[in-house]
Biotite code that builds the C-alpha atoms (Angstrom):
import biotite.structure as struc

atoms = struc.array([
    struc.Atom([-68.671, -39.691, 41.384], chain_id="A", res_id=1, res_name="MET", atom_name="CA", element="C"),
    struc.Atom([-66.749, -36.652, 39.753], chain_id="A", res_id=2, res_name="LYS", atom_name="CA", element="C"),
    struc.Atom([-68.010, -35.054, 36.748], chain_id="A", res_id=3, res_name="LEU", atom_name="CA", element="C"),
    struc.Atom([-65.525, -33.993, 34.014], chain_id="A", res_id=4, res_name="PRO", atom_name="CA", element="C"),
    struc.Atom([-64.867, -30.680, 33.866], chain_id="A", res_id=5, res_name="ALA", atom_name="CA", element="C"),
    struc.Atom([-66.710, -28.565, 31.453], chain_id="A", res_id=6, res_name="LYS", atom_name="CA", element="C"),
    struc.Atom([-64.319, -27.388, 27.911], chain_id="A", res_id=7, res_name="LYS", atom_name="CA", element="C"),
    struc.Atom([-64.739, -23.693, 27.982], chain_id="A", res_id=8, res_name="ILE", atom_name="CA", element="C"),
    struc.Atom([-65.429, -22.607, 24.121], chain_id="A", res_id=9, res_name="PRO", atom_name="CA", element="C"),
    struc.Atom([-62.846, -20.333, 22.570], chain_id="A", res_id=10, res_name="VAL", atom_name="CA", element="C"),
    struc.Atom([-63.374, -17.041, 21.552], chain_id="A", res_id=11, res_name="ASN", atom_name="CA", element="C"),
    struc.Atom([-61.150, -17.084, 17.839], chain_id="A", res_id=12, res_name="HIS", atom_name="CA", element="C"),
    struc.Atom([-63.380, -14.275, 17.274], chain_id="A", res_id=13, res_name="TYR", atom_name="CA", element="C"),
    struc.Atom([-62.254, -12.422, 20.271], chain_id="A", res_id=14, res_name="GLY", atom_name="CA", element="C"),
    struc.Atom([-58.635, -13.269, 19.862], chain_id="A", res_id=15, res_name="ILE", atom_name="CA", element="C"),
    struc.Atom([-58.381, -12.055, 16.591], chain_id="A", res_id=16, res_name="LEU", atom_name="CA", element="C"),
    struc.Atom([-59.636, -9.135, 17.293], chain_id="A", res_id=17, res_name="ARG", atom_name="CA", element="C"),
    struc.Atom([-57.158, -8.817, 20.342], chain_id="A", res_id=18, res_name="GLU", atom_name="CA", element="C"),
    struc.Atom([-54.002, -9.981, 18.057], chain_id="A", res_id=19, res_name="VAL", atom_name="CA", element="C"),
    struc.Atom([-55.470, -7.051, 15.321], chain_id="A", res_id=20, res_name="PHE", atom_name="CA", element="C"),
    struc.Atom([-55.234, -5.100, 17.979], chain_id="A", res_id=21, res_name="LEU", atom_name="CA", element="C"),
    struc.Atom([-52.244, -5.039, 19.468], chain_id="A", res_id=22, res_name="VAL", atom_name="CA", element="C"),
    struc.Atom([-50.719, -5.689, 16.303], chain_id="A", res_id=23, res_name="SER", atom_name="CA", element="C"),
    struc.Atom([-51.559, -2.515, 14.698], chain_id="A", res_id=24, res_name="LEU", atom_name="CA", element="C"),
    struc.Atom([-50.463, -0.261, 17.724], chain_id="A", res_id=25, res_name="CYS", atom_name="CA", element="C"),
    struc.Atom([-47.233, -1.709, 17.690], chain_id="A", res_id=26, res_name="ILE", atom_name="CA", element="C"),
    struc.Atom([-46.834, -1.285, 13.847], chain_id="A", res_id=27, res_name="LEU", atom_name="CA", element="C"),
    struc.Atom([-47.981, 2.277, 14.346], chain_id="A", res_id=28, res_name="LEU", atom_name="CA", element="C"),
    struc.Atom([-45.102, 2.312, 17.309], chain_id="A", res_id=29, res_name="PHE", atom_name="CA", element="C"),
    struc.Atom([-42.808, 1.833, 14.824], chain_id="A", res_id=30, res_name="ALA", atom_name="CA", element="C"),
    struc.Atom([-43.400, 3.483, 12.014], chain_id="A", res_id=31, res_name="TRP", atom_name="CA", element="C"),
    struc.Atom([-43.456, 6.947, 14.454], chain_id="A", res_id=32, res_name="LEU", atom_name="CA", element="C"),
    struc.Atom([-40.450, 6.390, 16.915], chain_id="A", res_id=33, res_name="VAL", atom_name="CA", element="C"),
    struc.Atom([-37.305, 7.259, 14.399], chain_id="A", res_id=34, res_name="SER", atom_name="CA", element="C"),
    struc.Atom([-39.450, 10.290, 13.209], chain_id="A", res_id=35, res_name="TRP", atom_name="CA", element="C"),
    struc.Atom([-37.987, 13.779, 14.645], chain_id="A", res_id=36, res_name="PRO", atom_name="CA", element="C"),
    struc.Atom([-39.127, 14.978, 17.922], chain_id="A", res_id=37, res_name="VAL", atom_name="CA", element="C"),
    struc.Atom([-42.335, 16.292, 18.677], chain_id="A", res_id=38, res_name="PRO", atom_name="CA", element="C"),
    struc.Atom([-43.483, 13.148, 16.524], chain_id="A", res_id=39, res_name="VAL", atom_name="CA", element="C"),
    struc.Atom([-42.285, 10.558, 18.278], chain_id="A", res_id=40, res_name="LYS", atom_name="CA", element="C"),
    struc.Atom([-42.913, 11.564, 21.543], chain_id="A", res_id=41, res_name="TRP", atom_name="CA", element="C"),
    struc.Atom([-46.800, 9.987, 20.369], chain_id="A", res_id=42, res_name="PHE", atom_name="CA", element="C"),
    struc.Atom([-45.171, 7.002, 19.539], chain_id="A", res_id=43, res_name="SER", atom_name="CA", element="C"),
    struc.Atom([-45.408, 5.787, 22.523], chain_id="A", res_id=44, res_name="PHE", atom_name="CA", element="C"),
    struc.Atom([-49.224, 6.449, 22.792], chain_id="A", res_id=45, res_name="LEU", atom_name="CA", element="C"),
    struc.Atom([-49.940, 2.862, 20.755], chain_id="A", res_id=46, res_name="PRO", atom_name="CA", element="C"),
    struc.Atom([-46.978, 1.641, 22.743], chain_id="A", res_id=47, res_name="LEU", atom_name="CA", element="C"),
    struc.Atom([-48.904, 2.330, 25.651], chain_id="A", res_id=48, res_name="THR", atom_name="CA", element="C"),
    struc.Atom([-52.109, 0.664, 24.614], chain_id="A", res_id=49, res_name="CYS", atom_name="CA", element="C"),
    struc.Atom([-50.257, -2.519, 23.241], chain_id="A", res_id=50, res_name="ALA", atom_name="CA", element="C"),
    struc.Atom([-48.572, -3.052, 26.614], chain_id="A", res_id=51, res_name="GLY", atom_name="CA", element="C"),
    struc.Atom([-52.092, -2.690, 28.928], chain_id="A", res_id=52, res_name="LEU", atom_name="CA", element="C"),
    struc.Atom([-53.280, -5.349, 26.375], chain_id="A", res_id=53, res_name="ILE", atom_name="CA", element="C"),
    struc.Atom([-50.406, -8.195, 26.019], chain_id="A", res_id=54, res_name="ILE", atom_name="CA", element="C"),
    struc.Atom([-49.115, -6.916, 29.768], chain_id="A", res_id=55, res_name="GLY", atom_name="CA", element="C"),
    struc.Atom([-52.022, -8.921, 32.137], chain_id="A", res_id=56, res_name="PRO", atom_name="CA", element="C"),
    struc.Atom([-53.011, -11.734, 29.481], chain_id="A", res_id=57, res_name="ARG", atom_name="CA", element="C"),
    struc.Atom([-48.732, -12.866, 28.836], chain_id="A", res_id=58, res_name="LEU", atom_name="CA", element="C"),
    struc.Atom([-47.172, -14.829, 31.431], chain_id="A", res_id=59, res_name="PHE", atom_name="CA", element="C"),
    struc.Atom([-50.347, -16.715, 31.983], chain_id="A", res_id=60, res_name="ASN", atom_name="CA", element="C"),
    struc.Atom([-51.250, -17.906, 28.883], chain_id="A", res_id=61, res_name="THR", atom_name="CA", element="C"),
    struc.Atom([-47.769, -17.589, 26.294], chain_id="A", res_id=62, res_name="ALA", atom_name="CA", element="C"),
    struc.Atom([-44.834, -18.970, 29.294], chain_id="A", res_id=63, res_name="LEU", atom_name="CA", element="C"),
    struc.Atom([-46.132, -20.340, 32.459], chain_id="A", res_id=64, res_name="LEU", atom_name="CA", element="C"),
    struc.Atom([-48.423, -22.814, 30.065], chain_id="A", res_id=65, res_name="ARG", atom_name="CA", element="C"),
    struc.Atom([-45.706, -23.860, 28.444], chain_id="A", res_id=66, res_name="SER", atom_name="CA", element="C"),
    struc.Atom([-43.324, -24.453, 31.324], chain_id="A", res_id=67, res_name="GLY", atom_name="CA", element="C"),
    struc.Atom([-41.388, -21.217, 31.523], chain_id="A", res_id=68, res_name="LEU", atom_name="CA", element="C"),
    struc.Atom([-39.566, -22.542, 34.656], chain_id="A", res_id=69, res_name="PHE", atom_name="CA", element="C"),
    struc.Atom([-39.018, -25.928, 34.116], chain_id="A", res_id=70, res_name="ARG", atom_name="CA", element="C"),
    struc.Atom([-36.099, -27.527, 31.725], chain_id="A", res_id=71, res_name="LEU", atom_name="CA", element="C"),
    struc.Atom([-35.741, -30.832, 31.420], chain_id="A", res_id=72, res_name="GLY", atom_name="CA", element="C"),
    struc.Atom([-33.578, -32.600, 28.599], chain_id="A", res_id=73, res_name="PRO", atom_name="CA", element="C"),
    struc.Atom([-35.849, -31.960, 25.438], chain_id="A", res_id=74, res_name="VAL", atom_name="CA", element="C"),
    struc.Atom([-35.756, -28.799, 26.063], chain_id="A", res_id=75, res_name="LYS", atom_name="CA", element="C"),
    struc.Atom([-32.203, -28.119, 27.209], chain_id="A", res_id=76, res_name="VAL", atom_name="CA", element="C"),
    struc.Atom([-31.073, -29.361, 23.190], chain_id="A", res_id=77, res_name="LEU", atom_name="CA", element="C"),
    struc.Atom([-33.756, -27.546, 21.888], chain_id="A", res_id=78, res_name="TYR", atom_name="CA", element="C"),
    struc.Atom([-32.011, -24.666, 23.796], chain_id="A", res_id=79, res_name="CYS", atom_name="CA", element="C"),
    struc.Atom([-28.342, -25.475, 22.591], chain_id="A", res_id=80, res_name="ILE", atom_name="CA", element="C"),
    struc.Atom([-30.157, -25.729, 18.737], chain_id="A", res_id=81, res_name="THR", atom_name="CA", element="C"),
    struc.Atom([-31.332, -21.556, 19.578], chain_id="A", res_id=82, res_name="GLY", atom_name="CA", element="C"),
    struc.Atom([-28.121, -21.069, 20.964], chain_id="A", res_id=83, res_name="LEU", atom_name="CA", element="C"),
    struc.Atom([-26.614, -21.920, 17.162], chain_id="A", res_id=84, res_name="LEU", atom_name="CA", element="C"),
    struc.Atom([-29.277, -21.010, 15.505], chain_id="A", res_id=85, res_name="MET", atom_name="CA", element="C"),
    struc.Atom([-28.481, -17.055, 17.142], chain_id="A", res_id=86, res_name="GLY", atom_name="CA", element="C"),
    struc.Atom([-24.529, -17.796, 16.502], chain_id="A", res_id=87, res_name="ILE", atom_name="CA", element="C"),
    struc.Atom([-24.994, -18.718, 13.093], chain_id="A", res_id=88, res_name="ALA", atom_name="CA", element="C"),
    struc.Atom([-27.250, -15.840, 12.497], chain_id="A", res_id=89, res_name="GLY", atom_name="CA", element="C"),
    struc.Atom([-25.284, -13.818, 13.502], chain_id="A", res_id=90, res_name="ALA", atom_name="CA", element="C"),
    struc.Atom([-22.312, -14.502, 11.764], chain_id="A", res_id=91, res_name="LEU", atom_name="CA", element="C"),
    struc.Atom([-23.470, -14.988, 8.469], chain_id="A", res_id=92, res_name="TYR", atom_name="CA", element="C"),
    struc.Atom([-24.811, -11.334, 9.321], chain_id="A", res_id=93, res_name="TYR", atom_name="CA", element="C"),
    struc.Atom([-21.862, -10.083, 9.810], chain_id="A", res_id=94, res_name="ARG", atom_name="CA", element="C"),
    struc.Atom([-19.948, -11.802, 6.929], chain_id="A", res_id=95, res_name="GLY", atom_name="CA", element="C"),
    struc.Atom([-22.535, -10.461, 4.505], chain_id="A", res_id=96, res_name="MET", atom_name="CA", element="C"),
    struc.Atom([-21.713, -6.783, 5.707], chain_id="A", res_id=97, res_name="TYR", atom_name="CA", element="C"),
    struc.Atom([-17.952, -7.335, 5.158], chain_id="A", res_id=98, res_name="SER", atom_name="CA", element="C"),
    struc.Atom([-17.526, -7.268, 9.462], chain_id="A", res_id=99, res_name="MET", atom_name="CA", element="C"),
    struc.Atom([-15.228, -9.340, 11.505], chain_id="A", res_id=100, res_name="PRO", atom_name="CA", element="C"),
    struc.Atom([-16.631, -12.745, 12.022], chain_id="A", res_id=101, res_name="LEU", atom_name="CA", element="C"),
    struc.Atom([-15.662, -12.635, 15.444], chain_id="A", res_id=102, res_name="LEU", atom_name="CA", element="C"),
    struc.Atom([-16.427, -8.816, 17.752], chain_id="A", res_id=103, res_name="PRO", atom_name="CA", element="C"),
    struc.Atom([-13.243, -7.477, 18.783], chain_id="A", res_id=104, res_name="ALA", atom_name="CA", element="C"),
    struc.Atom([-15.122, -5.467, 21.702], chain_id="A", res_id=105, res_name="TRP", atom_name="CA", element="C"),
    struc.Atom([-17.847, -5.064, 23.740], chain_id="A", res_id=106, res_name="PHE", atom_name="CA", element="C"),
    struc.Atom([-19.429, -1.799, 24.307], chain_id="A", res_id=107, res_name="HIS", atom_name="CA", element="C"),
    struc.Atom([-22.084, -1.030, 26.864], chain_id="A", res_id=108, res_name="GLY", atom_name="CA", element="C"),
    struc.Atom([-24.883, -0.607, 24.380], chain_id="A", res_id=109, res_name="PHE", atom_name="CA", element="C"),
    struc.Atom([-25.234, -4.171, 23.335], chain_id="A", res_id=110, res_name="VAL", atom_name="CA", element="C"),
    struc.Atom([-26.664, -5.120, 26.925], chain_id="A", res_id=111, res_name="LEU", atom_name="CA", element="C"),
    struc.Atom([-30.000, -2.533, 25.878], chain_id="A", res_id=112, res_name="ILE", atom_name="CA", element="C"),
    struc.Atom([-29.585, -4.956, 22.373], chain_id="A", res_id=113, res_name="ALA", atom_name="CA", element="C"),
    struc.Atom([-30.184, -7.746, 23.714], chain_id="A", res_id=114, res_name="VAL", atom_name="CA", element="C"),
    struc.Atom([-32.934, -6.748, 26.259], chain_id="A", res_id=115, res_name="CYS", atom_name="CA", element="C"),
    struc.Atom([-34.766, -5.330, 23.691], chain_id="A", res_id=116, res_name="ILE", atom_name="CA", element="C"),
    struc.Atom([-34.760, -8.485, 21.279], chain_id="A", res_id=117, res_name="GLY", atom_name="CA", element="C"),
    struc.Atom([-35.571, -10.486, 24.383], chain_id="A", res_id=118, res_name="VAL", atom_name="CA", element="C"),
    struc.Atom([-38.780, -8.369, 24.631], chain_id="A", res_id=119, res_name="MET", atom_name="CA", element="C"),
    struc.Atom([-39.251, -9.026, 21.421], chain_id="A", res_id=120, res_name="GLU", atom_name="CA", element="C"),
    struc.Atom([-39.066, -12.325, 21.449], chain_id="A", res_id=121, res_name="GLU", atom_name="CA", element="C"),
    struc.Atom([-41.849, -12.428, 25.100], chain_id="A", res_id=122, res_name="LEU", atom_name="CA", element="C"),
    struc.Atom([-43.884, -9.814, 22.289], chain_id="A", res_id=123, res_name="VAL", atom_name="CA", element="C"),
    struc.Atom([-44.258, -11.811, 19.044], chain_id="A", res_id=124, res_name="PHE", atom_name="CA", element="C"),
    struc.Atom([-43.294, -15.382, 19.963], chain_id="A", res_id=125, res_name="ARG", atom_name="CA", element="C"),
    struc.Atom([-44.415, -15.610, 23.516], chain_id="A", res_id=126, res_name="GLY", atom_name="CA", element="C"),
    struc.Atom([-47.643, -13.537, 23.122], chain_id="A", res_id=127, res_name="TYR", atom_name="CA", element="C"),
    struc.Atom([-48.795, -13.499, 20.258], chain_id="A", res_id=128, res_name="ILE", atom_name="CA", element="C"),
    struc.Atom([-47.605, -16.592, 18.593], chain_id="A", res_id=129, res_name="GLN", atom_name="CA", element="C"),
    struc.Atom([-49.044, -18.124, 22.596], chain_id="A", res_id=130, res_name="GLY", atom_name="CA", element="C"),
    struc.Atom([-52.348, -16.325, 21.476], chain_id="A", res_id=131, res_name="ARG", atom_name="CA", element="C"),
    struc.Atom([-53.147, -17.088, 17.999], chain_id="A", res_id=132, res_name="LEU", atom_name="CA", element="C"),
    struc.Atom([-51.467, -21.104, 18.886], chain_id="A", res_id=133, res_name="GLN", atom_name="CA", element="C"),
    struc.Atom([-55.683, -21.612, 20.230], chain_id="A", res_id=134, res_name="SER", atom_name="CA", element="C"),
    struc.Atom([-56.582, -21.457, 16.680], chain_id="A", res_id=135, res_name="ILE", atom_name="CA", element="C"),
    struc.Atom([-54.092, -23.257, 15.043], chain_id="A", res_id=136, res_name="HIS", atom_name="CA", element="C"),
    struc.Atom([-50.634, -23.272, 15.321], chain_id="A", res_id=137, res_name="PRO", atom_name="CA", element="C"),
    struc.Atom([-50.326, -22.888, 11.630], chain_id="A", res_id=138, res_name="ALA", atom_name="CA", element="C"),
    struc.Atom([-51.869, -18.802, 11.916], chain_id="A", res_id=139, res_name="VAL", atom_name="CA", element="C"),
    struc.Atom([-49.818, -19.067, 15.130], chain_id="A", res_id=140, res_name="ALA", atom_name="CA", element="C"),
    struc.Atom([-46.506, -19.377, 13.950], chain_id="A", res_id=141, res_name="ILE", atom_name="CA", element="C"),
    struc.Atom([-47.253, -17.628, 10.418], chain_id="A", res_id=142, res_name="ILE", atom_name="CA", element="C"),
    struc.Atom([-48.823, -14.717, 11.997], chain_id="A", res_id=143, res_name="GLY", atom_name="CA", element="C"),
    struc.Atom([-46.619, -14.172, 14.360], chain_id="A", res_id=144, res_name="ALA", atom_name="CA", element="C"),
    struc.Atom([-44.068, -14.247, 11.862], chain_id="A", res_id=145, res_name="ALA", atom_name="CA", element="C"),
    struc.Atom([-45.692, -11.572, 9.626], chain_id="A", res_id=146, res_name="LEU", atom_name="CA", element="C"),
    struc.Atom([-46.577, -9.226, 12.374], chain_id="A", res_id=147, res_name="ILE", atom_name="CA", element="C"),
    struc.Atom([-42.756, -9.287, 13.492], chain_id="A", res_id=148, res_name="HIS", atom_name="CA", element="C"),
    struc.Atom([-41.367, -8.744, 9.744], chain_id="A", res_id=149, res_name="ALA", atom_name="CA", element="C"),
    struc.Atom([-44.275, -5.613, 9.528], chain_id="A", res_id=150, res_name="GLY", atom_name="CA", element="C"),
    struc.Atom([-42.773, -4.629, 12.500], chain_id="A", res_id=151, res_name="TYR", atom_name="CA", element="C"),
    struc.Atom([-39.315, -4.307, 11.460], chain_id="A", res_id=152, res_name="LYS", atom_name="CA", element="C"),
    struc.Atom([-40.118, -3.311, 7.721], chain_id="A", res_id=153, res_name="ALA", atom_name="CA", element="C"),
    struc.Atom([-42.054, -0.042, 9.605], chain_id="A", res_id=154, res_name="CYS", atom_name="CA", element="C"),
    struc.Atom([-39.247, 1.152, 11.450], chain_id="A", res_id=155, res_name="LEU", atom_name="CA", element="C"),
    struc.Atom([-37.294, 2.191, 8.300], chain_id="A", res_id=156, res_name="PHE", atom_name="CA", element="C"),
    struc.Atom([-40.308, 3.426, 6.707], chain_id="A", res_id=157, res_name="LEU", atom_name="CA", element="C"),
    struc.Atom([-40.051, 7.639, 8.485], chain_id="A", res_id=158, res_name="ALA", atom_name="CA", element="C"),
    struc.Atom([-37.708, 9.595, 7.005], chain_id="A", res_id=159, res_name="PRO", atom_name="CA", element="C"),
    struc.Atom([-34.596, 9.519, 9.272], chain_id="A", res_id=160, res_name="ALA", atom_name="CA", element="C"),
    struc.Atom([-34.374, 5.861, 8.652], chain_id="A", res_id=161, res_name="THR", atom_name="CA", element="C"),
    struc.Atom([-36.002, 5.433, 4.673], chain_id="A", res_id=162, res_name="SER", atom_name="CA", element="C"),
    struc.Atom([-33.427, 4.237, 2.228], chain_id="A", res_id=163, res_name="GLY", atom_name="CA", element="C"),
    struc.Atom([-31.158, 2.924, 4.866], chain_id="A", res_id=164, res_name="ILE", atom_name="CA", element="C"),
    struc.Atom([-32.048, -0.958, 4.174], chain_id="A", res_id=165, res_name="THR", atom_name="CA", element="C"),
    struc.Atom([-34.631, -1.563, 0.434], chain_id="A", res_id=166, res_name="PRO", atom_name="CA", element="C"),
    struc.Atom([-37.629, -2.079, 2.462], chain_id="A", res_id=167, res_name="VAL", atom_name="CA", element="C"),
    struc.Atom([-39.482, -5.130, 1.238], chain_id="A", res_id=168, res_name="TRP", atom_name="CA", element="C"),
    struc.Atom([-36.312, -7.031, 0.781], chain_id="A", res_id=169, res_name="LEU", atom_name="CA", element="C"),
    struc.Atom([-35.100, -6.702, 4.379], chain_id="A", res_id=170, res_name="PHE", atom_name="CA", element="C"),
    struc.Atom([-39.342, -8.108, 5.332], chain_id="A", res_id=171, res_name="PHE", atom_name="CA", element="C"),
    struc.Atom([-38.275, -10.475, 2.827], chain_id="A", res_id=172, res_name="SER", atom_name="CA", element="C"),
    struc.Atom([-35.212, -12.065, 5.002], chain_id="A", res_id=173, res_name="TRP", atom_name="CA", element="C"),
    struc.Atom([-37.141, -11.497, 8.532], chain_id="A", res_id=174, res_name="SER", atom_name="CA", element="C"),
    struc.Atom([-40.224, -12.924, 8.317], chain_id="A", res_id=175, res_name="PHE", atom_name="CA", element="C"),
    struc.Atom([-38.215, -16.227, 6.915], chain_id="A", res_id=176, res_name="GLY", atom_name="CA", element="C"),
    struc.Atom([-35.578, -16.038, 9.547], chain_id="A", res_id=177, res_name="ALA", atom_name="CA", element="C"),
    struc.Atom([-39.196, -15.470, 12.183], chain_id="A", res_id=178, res_name="PHE", atom_name="CA", element="C"),
    struc.Atom([-40.616, -18.025, 10.689], chain_id="A", res_id=179, res_name="LEU", atom_name="CA", element="C"),
    struc.Atom([-38.076, -20.583, 11.487], chain_id="A", res_id=180, res_name="LEU", atom_name="CA", element="C"),
    struc.Atom([-37.798, -19.291, 15.547], chain_id="A", res_id=181, res_name="ILE", atom_name="CA", element="C"),
    struc.Atom([-41.593, -19.756, 15.546], chain_id="A", res_id=182, res_name="GLY", atom_name="CA", element="C"),
    struc.Atom([-41.116, -23.378, 14.629], chain_id="A", res_id=183, res_name="LEU", atom_name="CA", element="C"),
    struc.Atom([-38.532, -23.553, 17.387], chain_id="A", res_id=184, res_name="LEU", atom_name="CA", element="C"),
    struc.Atom([-41.264, -21.663, 19.859], chain_id="A", res_id=185, res_name="ARG", atom_name="CA", element="C"),
    struc.Atom([-43.377, -24.527, 18.818], chain_id="A", res_id=186, res_name="TYR", atom_name="CA", element="C"),
    struc.Atom([-41.770, -27.439, 18.915], chain_id="A", res_id=187, res_name="PHE", atom_name="CA", element="C"),
    struc.Atom([-40.154, -26.875, 21.876], chain_id="A", res_id=188, res_name="SER", atom_name="CA", element="C"),
    struc.Atom([-42.891, -25.968, 23.569], chain_id="A", res_id=189, res_name="ASN", atom_name="CA", element="C"),
    struc.Atom([-40.745, -23.012, 25.503], chain_id="A", res_id=190, res_name="SER", atom_name="CA", element="C"),
    struc.Atom([-39.551, -19.288, 24.796], chain_id="A", res_id=191, res_name="ILE", atom_name="CA", element="C"),
    struc.Atom([-36.541, -19.631, 26.135], chain_id="A", res_id=192, res_name="TRP", atom_name="CA", element="C"),
    struc.Atom([-35.115, -20.984, 22.680], chain_id="A", res_id=193, res_name="PRO", atom_name="CA", element="C"),
    struc.Atom([-36.409, -17.994, 20.977], chain_id="A", res_id=194, res_name="PRO", atom_name="CA", element="C"),
    struc.Atom([-35.191, -15.611, 23.359], chain_id="A", res_id=195, res_name="ILE", atom_name="CA", element="C"),
    struc.Atom([-31.848, -17.347, 23.021], chain_id="A", res_id=196, res_name="LEU", atom_name="CA", element="C"),
    struc.Atom([-31.456, -17.016, 19.294], chain_id="A", res_id=197, res_name="VAL", atom_name="CA", element="C"),
    struc.Atom([-32.566, -13.524, 19.669], chain_id="A", res_id=198, res_name="HIS", atom_name="CA", element="C"),
    struc.Atom([-30.492, -12.643, 22.603], chain_id="A", res_id=199, res_name="ALA", atom_name="CA", element="C"),
    struc.Atom([-27.166, -14.272, 21.080], chain_id="A", res_id=200, res_name="VAL", atom_name="CA", element="C"),
    struc.Atom([-27.948, -12.792, 17.214], chain_id="A", res_id=201, res_name="PHE", atom_name="CA", element="C"),
    struc.Atom([-27.857, -9.116, 19.134], chain_id="A", res_id=202, res_name="ASP", atom_name="CA", element="C"),
    struc.Atom([-24.798, -9.253, 21.425], chain_id="A", res_id=203, res_name="LEU", atom_name="CA", element="C"),
    struc.Atom([-22.943, -10.519, 18.590], chain_id="A", res_id=204, res_name="LEU", atom_name="CA", element="C"),
    struc.Atom([-24.029, -8.296, 15.806], chain_id="A", res_id=205, res_name="VAL", atom_name="CA", element="C"),
    struc.Atom([-23.868, -4.691, 18.045], chain_id="A", res_id=206, res_name="TYR", atom_name="CA", element="C"),
    struc.Atom([-21.202, -5.864, 19.820], chain_id="A", res_id=207, res_name="ALA", atom_name="CA", element="C"),
    struc.Atom([-19.047, -2.701, 18.702], chain_id="A", res_id=208, res_name="GLU", atom_name="CA", element="C"),
    struc.Atom([-21.609, 0.003, 18.997], chain_id="A", res_id=209, res_name="ASN", atom_name="CA", element="C"),
    struc.Atom([-20.618, 2.253, 20.258], chain_id="A", res_id=210, res_name="THR", atom_name="CA", element="C"),
    struc.Atom([-24.821, 4.374, 20.896], chain_id="A", res_id=211, res_name="GLU", atom_name="CA", element="C"),
    struc.Atom([-27.666, 3.589, 19.180], chain_id="A", res_id=212, res_name="ALA", atom_name="CA", element="C"),
    struc.Atom([-28.596, 3.446, 15.758], chain_id="A", res_id=213, res_name="PRO", atom_name="CA", element="C"),
    struc.Atom([-31.459, 4.832, 14.481], chain_id="A", res_id=214, res_name="VAL", atom_name="CA", element="C"),
    struc.Atom([-33.249, 1.640, 13.908], chain_id="A", res_id=215, res_name="TRP", atom_name="CA", element="C"),
    struc.Atom([-32.247, 0.790, 17.632], chain_id="A", res_id=216, res_name="VAL", atom_name="CA", element="C"),
    struc.Atom([-36.657, -0.635, 18.818], chain_id="A", res_id=217, res_name="TRP", atom_name="CA", element="C"),
])
């Protein structure tokens, strides 16, 4: 007779400490990276610390368990939803800033922008939301959105970027958008729809950029 497997209790406090440390490192990186050299160089110290924590856990806890390499019909529908969300968000952004609704051309920088967007989703919706999921789905969705919006806001607190955009307004809009992406991540049980949202948004928004803006991170 096979005995039932013993359930290992989840260490919620350990997860919260880990996510807090990673979030602190990411926020510190975002604040320092837009400073002039040599301060900018120090920003990669907290980024390295965050990477050392996230790296061993990312694919084991957040992505493979949610079917990274399995896309059934339902997940394909969620991916299409993510694609449409990214297009709609980009068109709204371009219209708000009086840009042509569709890019006239694509420069090489757009590939870097898309890669950064994909990495953000792996970190915030993959690792952070994935780790907090074991505590409660609402904690995971809201927590990841808050930390991601805080990261974006910190990019505009350095002297080189201050005044570009109203930080609290930018934080609020970002938080709302990341909540929607977090909900998409939760209901789809896949990282692919959030990746599509962010990648398509960055592809259309940064298409004409010939060089990296100061807030590229």
